[in-house]
KOLPA-926056 format. One record per residue (C-alpha): residue in one letter; x, y, z; residue number from 1. Coordinates in Angstrom, 3 decimals, m for minus. Layout:
# KOLPA-926056
residuo, c1, c2, c3, num
A, X, Y, Z, NUM
...
***
This chain:
# KOLPA-926056
residuo, c1, c2, c3, num
X, m26.371, m18.540, 34.526, 1
X, m23.906, m21.416, 34.480, 2
X, m20.401, m21.128, 35.838, 3
X, m18.629, m20.680, 32.548, 4
X, m20.911, m19.685, 29.692, 5
X, m22.494, m16.328, 29.000, 6
X, m25.631, m17.919, 27.577, 7
X, m28.611, m18.522, 29.869, 8
X, m29.146, m22.158, 30.715, 9
X, m31.742, m23.925, 32.737, 10
X, m30.652, m25.783, 35.885, 11
X, m31.308, m29.057, 34.139, 12
X, m29.202, m28.080, 31.176, 13
X, m26.301, m27.055, 33.372, 14
X, m26.204, m30.573, 34.836, 15
X, m26.163, m32.363, 31.489, 16
X, m23.103, m34.309, 30.429, 17
X, m20.882, m32.789, 27.709, 18
X, m22.014, m33.451, 24.169, 19
X, m20.567, m36.438, 22.352, 20
X, m18.042, m35.649, 19.608, 21
X, m20.295, m37.194, 16.986, 22
X, m23.267, m34.935, 17.742, 23
X, m23.763, m32.066, 15.297, 24
X, m24.687, m28.673, 16.755, 25
X, m25.854, m26.359, 13.981, 26
X, m27.473, m23.747, 16.200, 27
X, m26.061, m20.269, 15.512, 28
X, m24.039, m18.704, 18.285, 29
X, m25.310, m15.476, 19.829, 30
X, m23.198, m12.340, 19.400, 31
X, m22.059, m12.423, 23.031, 32
X, m20.582, m15.878, 22.548, 33
X, m18.673, m14.748, 19.456, 34
X, m17.332, m11.751, 21.370, 35
X, m16.187, m14.050, 24.176, 36
X, m14.350, m16.236, 21.662, 37
X, m12.697, m13.157, 20.140, 38
X, m11.459, m12.160, 23.611, 39
X, m9.980, m15.601, 24.314, 40
X, m8.433, m15.724, 20.842, 41
X, m7.125, m12.168, 21.135, 42
X, m5.183, m13.107, 24.255, 43
X, m3.378, m15.965, 22.508, 44
X, m2.793, m13.772, 19.436, 45
X, m1.153, m11.148, 21.649, 46
X, 1.087, m13.772, 23.264, 47
X, 2.233, m15.034, 19.861, 48
X, 2.870, m11.543, 18.530, 49
X, 4.914, m10.538, 21.542, 50
X, 7.143, m13.607, 21.314, 51
X, 7.909, m13.302, 17.606, 52
X, 7.920, m9.518, 17.015, 53
X, 10.935, m8.959, 19.250, 54
X, 13.127, m11.365, 17.258, 55
X, 13.696, m9.017, 14.324, 56
X, 14.209, m5.972, 16.575, 57
X, 17.033, m7.445, 18.684, 58
X, 19.889, m6.096, 16.494, 59
X, 18.462, m2.549, 16.593, 60
X, 17.924, m2.652, 20.360, 61
X, 21.399, m4.082, 20.874, 62
X, 23.027, m1.240, 18.925, 63
X, 21.030, 1.578, 20.529, 64
X, 21.381, 0.375, 24.120, 65
X, 24.965, m0.880, 23.759, 66
X, 24.162, m4.474, 24.719, 67
X, 26.445, m7.432, 24.024, 68
X, 25.155, m10.223, 21.801, 69
X, 24.994, m12.634, 24.756, 70
X, 22.942, m10.126, 26.767, 71
X, 20.672, m9.117, 23.879, 72
X, 19.489, m12.705, 23.275, 73
X, 17.810, m12.536, 26.699, 74
X, 15.312, m10.081, 25.230, 75
X, 13.801, m13.190, 23.658, 76
X, 14.828, m15.804, 26.210, 77
X, 13.615, m13.907, 29.307, 78
X, 10.053, m13.887, 27.973, 79
X, 10.189, m17.580, 27.050, 80
X, 11.731, m18.429, 30.435, 81
X, 8.955, m16.751, 32.406, 82
X, 6.158, m17.787, 30.058, 83
X, 7.112, m21.459, 30.045, 84
X, 7.738, m21.549, 33.800, 85
X, 4.536, m19.864, 34.990, 86
X, 2.020, m21.640, 32.739, 87
X, 1.320, m24.557, 35.099, 88
X, 1.031, m22.308, 38.135, 89
X, m1.017, m19.786, 36.150, 90
X, m3.486, m22.414, 35.027, 91
X, m4.059, m23.699, 38.544, 92
X, m4.353, m20.199, 40.011, 93
X, m7.041, m19.470, 37.398, 94
X, m8.943, m22.588, 38.519, 95
X, m8.700, m21.632, 42.190, 96
X, m9.184, m17.856, 42.161, 97
X, m11.317, m17.241, 39.062, 98
X, m10.414, m17.372, 35.388, 99
X, m11.934, m14.023, 34.444, 100
X, m10.235, m12.359, 37.398, 101
X, m6.830, m13.798, 36.469, 102
X, m7.306, m12.812, 32.823, 103
X, m8.157, m9.197, 33.689, 104
X, m5.223, m8.790, 36.091, 105
X, m2.846, m10.370, 33.575, 106
X, m3.937, m8.048, 30.763, 107
X, m3.529, m5.024, 33.040, 108
X, m0.007, m6.147, 33.937, 109
X, 0.763, m6.791, 30.274, 110
X, m0.221, m3.225, 29.326, 111
X, 1.726, m1.588, 32.163, 112
X, 4.896, m3.590, 31.547, 113
X, 4.677, m2.955, 27.785, 114
X, 4.646, 0.778, 28.521, 115
X, 7.625, 0.358, 30.837, 116
X, 9.508, m1.491, 28.084, 117
X, 8.715, 1.175, 25.499, 118
X, 10.228, 3.851, 27.761, 119
X, 13.239, 1.863, 29.019, 120
X, 16.701, 3.195, 28.174, 121
X, 18.666, 0.457, 29.906, 122
X, 19.175, m3.036, 28.536, 123
X, 18.884, m4.747, 31.919, 124
X, 15.593, m3.014, 32.722, 125
X, 14.268, m3.967, 29.304, 126
X, 15.127, m7.628, 29.926, 127
X, 13.405, m7.445, 33.327, 128
X, 10.308, m6.026, 31.638, 129
X, 10.353, m8.910, 29.174, 130
X, 10.529, m11.409, 32.051, 131
X, 7.601, m9.791, 33.873, 132
X, 5.609, m9.679, 30.642, 133
X, 6.282, m13.385, 30.184, 134
X, 4.933, m13.958, 33.691, 135
X, 1.735, m12.096, 32.804, 136
X, 1.378, m14.191, 29.640, 137
X, 1.949, m17.337, 31.711, 138
X, m1.184, m16.515, 33.692, 139
X, m3.229, m15.085, 30.789, 140
X, m2.833, m17.932, 28.275, 141
X, m4.189, m20.819, 30.425, 142
X, m6.908, m18.532, 31.824, 143
X, m8.092, m17.715, 28.288, 144
X, m7.901, m21.313, 27.119, 145
X, m9.726, m22.704, 30.159, 146
X, m12.415, m20.033, 29.730, 147
X, m12.835, m21.314, 26.183, 148
X, m13.096, m24.962, 27.221, 149
X, m15.621, m24.198, 29.956, 150
X, m17.645, m21.816, 27.788, 151
X, m17.975, m24.151, 24.803, 152
X, m19.349, m27.612, 25.418, 153
X, m17.218, m30.633, 24.609, 154
X, m17.960, m31.912, 21.128, 155
X, m18.778, m30.021, 17.899, 156
X, m19.190, m26.680, 19.662, 157
X, m15.750, m26.800, 21.292, 158
X, m14.151, m28.213, 18.132, 159
X, m15.383, m25.215, 16.142, 160
X, m14.195, m22.789, 18.820, 161
X, m10.733, m24.354, 18.956, 162
X, m10.445, m24.168, 15.167, 163
X, m10.968, m20.397, 15.287, 164
X, m8.750, m20.080, 18.376, 165
X, m5.992, m21.875, 16.473, 166
X, m6.202, m19.352, 13.620, 167
X, m5.412, m16.536, 16.037, 168
X, m2.686, m18.509, 17.816, 169
X, m0.822, m19.466, 14.651, 170
X, m1.384, m16.055, 13.075, 171
X, 0.250, m14.391, 16.055, 172
X, 3.439, m16.420, 15.700, 173
X, 3.581, m16.324, 11.887, 174
X, 2.687, m12.650, 11.424, 175
X, 4.868, m11.452, 14.297, 176
X, 8.048, m11.623, 12.230, 177
X, 6.513, m9.562, 9.429, 178
X, 4.840, m7.045, 11.752, 179
X, 7.983, m6.828, 13.873, 180
X, 10.117, m6.219, 10.773, 181
X, 7.864, m3.398, 9.608, 182
X, 7.666, m1.750, 13.047, 183
X, 11.392, m2.141, 13.718, 184
X, 12.008, m0.273, 10.471, 185
X, 10.167, 2.697, 11.974, 186
X, 11.335, 2.503, 15.585, 187
X, 11.979, m0.568, 17.725, 188
X, 10.016, 1.004, 20.592, 189
X, 6.837, 0.715, 18.519, 190
X, 7.071, m3.054, 19.030, 191
X, 6.544, m2.439, 22.753, 192
X, 3.820, 0.154, 22.129, 193
X, 1.593, m2.058, 19.932, 194
X, 0.599, m4.501, 22.723, 195
X, m0.609, m1.661, 24.983, 196
X, m3.896, m0.804, 23.201, 197
X, m4.471, m4.468, 22.349, 198
X, m4.174, m5.616, 25.970, 199
X, m6.316, m2.698, 27.213, 200
X, m8.997, m3.562, 24.653, 201
X, m8.981, m7.201, 25.782, 202
X, m9.152, m6.130, 29.430, 203
X, m12.185, m3.915, 28.778, 204
X, m13.817, m6.649, 26.710, 205
X, m13.333, m9.202, 29.501, 206
X, m14.887, m6.866, 32.074, 207
X, m17.786, m5.981, 29.795, 208
X, m18.696, m9.272, 28.132, 209
X, m17.399, m12.185, 30.240, 210
X, m19.627, m13.268, 33.129, 211
X, m18.202, m12.772, 36.626, 212
X, m16.451, m15.698, 38.243, 213
X, m18.913, m17.789, 40.256, 214
X, m18.850, m17.338, 44.032, 215
X, m16.771, m19.864, 45.939, 216
X, m18.366, m21.797, 48.764, 217
X, m14.993, m22.017, 50.504, 218
X, m12.003, m19.700, 50.444, 219
X, m9.430, m21.141, 47.996, 220
X, m6.144, m22.174, 49.581, 221
X, m2.934, m22.166, 47.601, 222
X, m0.464, m24.958, 48.264, 223
X, 2.535, m22.707, 48.969, 224
X, 5.100, m25.512, 49.244, 225
X, 3.928, m27.048, 46.006, 226
X, 3.840, m23.667, 44.257, 227
X, 7.402, m22.793, 45.316, 228
X, 8.935, m26.139, 44.314, 229
X, 6.988, m26.249, 41.028, 230
X, 7.959, m22.712, 40.069, 231
X, 11.609, m23.162, 41.090, 232
X, 11.846, m26.457, 39.215, 233
X, 10.218, m25.074, 36.054, 234
X, 12.294, m21.870, 36.082, 235
X, 15.526, m23.803, 36.491, 236
X, 14.553, m26.364, 33.837, 237
X, 13.605, m23.770, 31.216, 238
X, 16.637, m21.597, 32.054, 239
X, 18.958, m24.601, 31.705, 240
X, 17.470, m25.637, 28.366, 241
X, 17.495, m22.090, 26.970, 242
X, 21.140, m21.637, 28.039, 243
X, 22.345, m25.051, 26.848, 244
X, 23.086, m23.839, 23.321, 245
X, 25.573, m21.291, 24.725, 246
X, 27.301, m23.311, 27.453, 247
X, 26.980, m26.797, 25.924, 248
X, 24.831, m29.809, 26.835, 249
X, 27.737, m31.570, 28.544, 250
X, 28.757, m28.592, 30.696, 251
X, 28.457, m28.848, 34.473, 252
X, 25.911, m26.027, 34.436, 253
X, 23.601, m27.836, 32.053, 254
X, 23.927, m31.249, 33.690, 255
X, 23.663, m29.787, 37.182, 256
X, 20.705, m27.601, 36.227, 257
X, 18.754, m30.518, 34.786, 258
X, 19.556, m32.681, 37.815, 259
X, 18.586, m29.997, 40.321, 260
X, 15.372, m29.123, 38.456, 261
X, 14.536, m32.846, 38.469, 262
X, 15.027, m32.959, 42.237, 263
X, 12.840, m29.881, 42.726, 264
X, 10.060, m31.339, 40.586, 265
X, 10.371, m34.669, 42.427, 266
X, 10.019, m32.711, 45.664, 267
X, 6.920, m31.069, 44.233, 268
X, 5.392, m34.498, 43.510, 269
X, 6.218, m35.642, 47.057, 270
X, 4.484, m32.559, 48.493, 271
X, 1.414, m33.073, 46.313, 272
X, 1.085, m36.634, 47.596, 273
X, 0.851, m35.493, 51.201, 274
X, m0.967, m32.128, 51.311, 275
X, m4.709, m32.030, 51.895, 276
X, m5.386, m29.579, 49.055, 277
X, m2.669, m30.133, 46.405, 278
X, m1.829, m27.535, 43.804, 279
X, m2.081, m30.271, 41.168, 280
X, m4.147, m33.390, 41.717, 281
X, m1.784, m36.137, 40.552, 282
X, m4.732, m38.249, 39.477, 283
X, m5.114, m35.979, 36.446, 284
X, m2.195, m37.872, 34.900, 285
X, m4.427, m40.933, 34.640, 286
X, m6.142, m39.139, 31.752, 287
X, m4.287, m40.835, 28.908, 288
X, m5.535, m38.372, 26.316, 289
X, m4.113, m35.465, 28.285, 290
X, m0.733, m37.144, 28.815, 291
X, m0.419, m38.219, 25.166, 292
X, m1.417, m34.761, 23.954, 293
X, 1.275, m33.185, 26.151, 294
X, 3.975, m35.510, 24.775, 295
X, 2.886, m34.935, 21.193, 296
X, 2.604, m31.165, 21.414, 297
X, 6.080, m30.944, 22.978, 298
X, 7.599, m33.043, 20.173, 299
X, 5.658, m31.230, 17.466, 300
X, 6.653, m27.758, 18.621, 301
X, 10.226, m28.840, 19.243, 302
X, 10.526, m29.826, 15.587, 303
X, 8.674, m26.716, 14.423, 304
X, 10.927, m24.320, 16.355, 305
X, 13.972, m26.148, 15.042, 306
X, 12.662, m25.897, 11.484, 307
X, 12.061, m22.160, 11.792, 308
X, 15.579, m21.718, 13.190, 309
X, 17.222, m23.704, 10.376, 310
X, 15.146, m21.803, 7.815, 311
X, 16.399, m18.524, 9.315, 312
X, 20.024, m19.717, 9.171, 313
X, 19.642, m20.826, 5.561, 314
X, 17.870, m17.720, 4.250, 315
X, 19.385, m14.982, 6.420, 316
X, 22.902, m16.208, 7.240, 317
X, 23.733, m18.145, 4.071, 318
X, 21.602, m16.294, 1.527, 319
X, 21.632, m12.792, 3.040, 320
X, 17.850, m12.383, 3.060, 321
X, 16.139, m9.849, 5.330, 322
X, 13.807, m11.086, 8.119, 323
X, 10.726, m9.734, 6.343, 324
X, 11.675, m11.734, 3.231, 325
X, 11.790, m14.886, 5.332, 326
X, 8.411, m13.939, 6.784, 327
X, 7.020, m13.821, 3.234, 328
X, 8.269, m17.384, 2.642, 329
X, 6.273, m18.430, 5.719, 330
X, 3.210, m16.495, 4.542, 331
X, 1.675, m19.552, 2.771, 332
X, 1.861, m21.414, 6.080, 333
X, m0.081, m18.628, 7.759, 334
X, m2.630, m18.596, 4.940, 335
X, m3.191, m22.341, 5.343, 336
X, m3.984, m21.813, 9.009, 337
X, m6.397, m18.982, 8.184, 338
X, m8.144, m21.052, 5.505, 339
X, m8.319, m24.362, 7.373, 340
X, m8.799, m23.057, 10.931, 341
X, m12.451, m21.949, 10.661, 342
X, m13.323, m25.277, 8.993, 343
X, m11.431, m27.387, 11.515, 344
X, m14.415, m27.919, 13.771, 345
X, m16.455, m29.328, 10.882, 346
X, m13.529, m31.551, 9.879, 347
X, m13.208, m32.952, 13.419, 348
X, m16.962, m33.523, 13.624, 349
X, m17.024, m35.358, 10.294, 350
X, m13.822, m37.394, 10.427, 351
X, m13.073, m37.500, 14.152, 352
X, m10.374, m35.762, 16.162, 353
X, m7.865, m38.596, 15.779, 354
X, m8.009, m38.790, 11.973, 355
X, m7.653, m35.039, 11.574, 356
X, m4.755, m35.027, 14.043, 357
X, m2.906, m37.822, 12.248, 358
X, m3.377, m36.081, 8.888, 359
X, m1.804, m32.958, 10.356, 360
X, 1.132, m34.792, 11.927, 361
X, 1.843, m36.702, 8.720, 362
X, 1.931, m33.420, 6.741, 363
X, 5.111, m32.386, 8.577, 364
X, 7.074, m35.350, 7.197, 365
X, 7.034, m34.392, 3.485, 366
X, 7.685, m30.797, 4.574, 367
X, 10.890, m31.760, 6.389, 368
X, 11.906, m34.266, 3.700, 369
X, 11.407, m31.604, 1.043, 370
X, 13.596, m29.165, 2.938, 371
X, 16.456, m31.671, 2.886, 372
X, 16.727, m30.751, m0.812, 373
X, 17.863, m27.170, m0.164, 374
X, 20.830, m26.189, m2.296, 375
X, 23.361, m23.365, m2.660, 376
X, 20.663, m21.255, m4.360, 377
X, 17.201, m21.001, m2.758, 378
X, 14.576, m22.903, m4.768, 379
X, 11.449, m20.882, m4.111, 380
X, 8.905, m22.759, m6.216, 381
X, 9.755, m26.432, m5.728, 382
X, 11.212, m26.426, m2.203, 383
X, 10.559, m23.350, m0.043, 384
X, 6.925, m22.534, m0.868, 385
X, 5.705, m26.181, m1.006, 386
X, 7.434, m26.843, 2.334, 387
X, 5.784, m23.738, 3.764, 388
X, 2.346, m24.897, 2.567, 389
X, 2.816, m28.345, 4.113, 390
X, 4.066, m26.779, 7.353, 391
X, 0.922, m24.628, 7.487, 392
X, m1.349, m27.619, 6.833, 393
X, 0.389, m29.513, 9.637, 394
X, m0.028, m26.663, 12.076, 395
X, m3.626, m25.974, 11.070, 396
X, m4.690, m29.586, 11.579, 397
X, m2.527, m30.510, 14.590, 398
X, m2.337, m27.815, 17.269, 399
X, m6.052, m27.290, 17.859, 400
X, m6.835, m31.012, 17.644, 401
X, m4.180, m31.724, 20.275, 402
X, m5.774, m29.075, 22.497, 403
X, m9.187, m30.680, 21.971, 404
X, m7.819, m34.164, 22.696, 405
X, m5.929, m32.968, 25.770, 406
X, m8.872, m31.174, 27.391, 407
X, m11.546, m33.774, 26.593, 408
X, m12.829, m35.569, 29.664, 409
X, m11.131, m33.132, 32.085, 410
X, m13.490, m31.762, 34.788, 411
X, m14.343, m28.065, 34.557, 412
X, m12.566, m27.317, 37.828, 413
X, m9.274, m28.570, 36.322, 414
X, m9.537, m27.072, 32.839, 415
X, m7.099, m24.288, 33.762, 416
X, m4.571, m26.859, 34.936, 417
X, m4.988, m28.897, 31.729, 418
X, m4.574, m25.747, 29.625, 419
X, m1.471, m24.788, 31.593, 420
X, 0.012, m28.252, 31.118, 421
X, m0.540, m28.213, 27.359, 422
X, 0.836, m24.712, 26.901, 423
X, 3.772, m25.485, 29.185, 424
X, 4.594, m28.635, 27.215, 425
X, 4.422, m26.611, 24.010, 426
X, 6.810, m23.917, 25.289, 427
X, 9.286, m26.239, 27.020, 428
X, 9.142, m28.655, 24.078, 429
X, 9.920, m25.793, 21.727, 430
X, 12.877, m24.694, 23.848, 431
X, 14.244, m28.235, 24.147, 432
X, 13.742, m28.925, 20.449, 433
X, 15.489, m25.715, 19.466, 434
X, 18.399, m26.503, 21.791, 435
X, 18.757, m30.056, 20.413, 436
X, 18.637, m28.870, 16.788, 437
X, 21.135, m26.109, 17.567, 438
X, 23.492, m28.661, 19.116, 439
X, 23.213, m30.859, 16.009, 440
X, 24.159, m28.049, 13.625, 441
X, 27.908, m27.914, 13.066, 442
X, 29.703, m24.560, 13.270, 443
X, 30.444, m22.857, 9.970, 444
X, 28.725, m21.148, 7.069, 445
X, 28.381, m24.022, 4.615, 446
X, 25.127, m25.635, 3.598, 447
X, 26.266, m29.078, 4.726, 448
X, 26.444, m27.814, 8.310, 449
X, 22.626, m27.517, 8.420, 450
X, 21.800, m31.060, 7.328, 451
X, 22.323, m32.776, 10.708, 452
X, 19.837, m30.309, 12.190, 453
X, 17.321, m31.139, 9.473, 454
X, 17.684, m34.858, 10.238, 455
X, 16.947, m34.143, 13.909, 456
X, 13.863, m32.131, 12.914, 457
X, 12.646, m35.047, 10.788, 458
X, 13.176, m37.357, 13.780, 459
X, 10.956, m35.061, 15.881, 460
X, 8.238, m35.407, 13.235, 461
X, 8.449, m39.202, 13.275, 462
X, 8.398, m39.355, 17.095, 463
X, 5.312, m37.123, 17.193, 464
X, 3.429, m39.635, 15.048, 465
X, 4.697, m42.609, 17.069, 466
X, 3.468, m40.948, 20.278, 467
X, m0.079, m40.998, 18.872, 468
X, m0.102, m44.633, 17.759, 469
X, m2.552, m46.766, 19.789, 470
X, m1.051, m48.955, 22.505, 471
X, m1.893, m52.647, 22.795, 472
X, m3.727, m53.485, 25.974, 473
X, m2.550, m56.443, 28.014, 474
***
């Protein structure tokens, strides 16, 4: 059996080069392969649900546990802080110590910490549980994604798998608000209970259906100096960005935090240049597709998070809508992902990854332009729902194709690192984009206060397309 796929392969087949993107592969997948894909996709679905479900429950938790508004926002931010900071380290640890092993341990930790959160009666302990859960997700997400990329061969097979994976990823984020609103109406603790059986089911599935990690010829060695400087730099960077909306971008804490995180990350690069077995091989940055995909996914998600935030301000703060009503406005976006996602592999095989990606990125522009037309009364049929549909088309066509583009040509032994980089860029890009949009919005409750934020979101959409334009070679 090969290192990363549950299907038997001959020795000759295991040494073949990855399939070309243009080659069609119409062979049906065996049941075990489908189950493996459902496990990988379930992990990313769980991550998305856990990030978005908590948003609508924050007011209830704040009232019951007597938390201040500033403290309660860390129920969301603590998860994002840990998740975004541990993704790079988590991806490399999965490469070094076994992707299946890391996935199983992460799911076990996710279940235990979810139980702890459901029973917590103290706000500080609940925030700590959210941070630890974010850590577990930071290891689980790149492990699941790198298992996918090493299980499904590059080309049509992987394109199809990523299309389905994307359905689960986007569904987790989009349905989390609705599910969270319904559960919070019963009891906010149910939001912490739901991930327990899901993570246990994924853990059992991984143990039962995923092949064991291949034996290592040499004991893996972790670059401790690199790990410490990388983790410290990422934690400080994400913390600074997440806090910037509260303390201001020009405050000494924000400026100093960005400067110090830059120094720590520069120190990490210096260490990686000198150690015999670096945590991250710096040569991976010569892969132009990977670098471009990271830039694009950061810009894309930065604009998307900003758009969701402005939409929430418009509908909930200015119009007095409930969170579940806003979730219904975003339902067409989720439906677009569900409809297009399973067909995405065929679209990439027929038209090419680049054309599908550009079509998705372009779809965001009319969405954001359309939303500039919002007025004192919400226009459901000519503004909100069409914008939601376009947003869903953009997500459905863009996220998975960026993942395909970013992992193409990366050796199997570095797929976890590539997955961690892409997911880290997505999370940090989302945090930075949200902070920039928040800074652009003027204080007040009038509609005109939102328009500068919408202009910034549109700029993110334009920059995402520019990042993908071909460069002239000298």
